[in-house]
C-alpha positions, -999 to 999 in steps of 0.1 A, spaced: 806 -292 -885 808 -255 -879 773 -254 -864 784 -283 -840 816 -265 -829 795 -234 -822 768 -252 -802 797 -269 -782 812 -237 -776 783 -222 -762 775 -253 -742 809 -253 -726 807 -215 -719 772 -221 -703 786 -251 -682 816 -228 -671 794 -202 -657 768 -226 -642 794 -245 -623 804 -215 -608 770 -207 -592 765 -222 -557 739 -246 -552 707 -233 -538 686 -255 -514 649 -247 -518 624 -261 -494 588 -253 -495 570 -249 -462 540 -274 -458 517 -245 -450 521 -233 -487 513 -264 -502 484 -271 -478 471 -237 -487 473 -242 -526 456 -276 -522 427 -256 -501 424 -231 -527 419 -258 -554 395 -276 -536 376 -244 -529 375 -238 -566 362 -275 -569 331 -263 -552 323 -237 -579 336 -254 -609 339 -290 -617 375 -299 -607 383 -319 -639 374 -289 -660 392 -266 -637 424 -288 -643 419 -289 -679 417 -251 -682 447 -247 -659 467 -272 -679 457 -254 -713 467 -219 -698 502 -233 -685 508 -250 -719 499 -218 -738 520 -198 -718 550 -221 -720 544 -221 -758 545 -184 -760 578 -181 -739 596 -207 -762 581 -195 -795 592 -158 -785 626 -169 -775 631 -188 -808 620 -158 -827 644 -136 -808 674 -161 -815 663 -162 -851 663 -124 -856 701 -123 -845 709 -150 -870 723 -134 -903 704 -157 -926 
């Protein structure tokens, strides 16, 4: 019950500050997307595209895992138990 109350307090505080931030409209120009696709197809001539996408996916997963793991580890270091 205490943990739930603390999590609700954090959630309501976070929601209060996030509702104060104005909405941002992000649009990506078509040139950037087309350029990115051209880069990937250019790499496809050197590497087999399936292998490249697997390597890219593994790299992104490892990076995200490291970010989440270090965030959890930092939060745990602040807990008193």
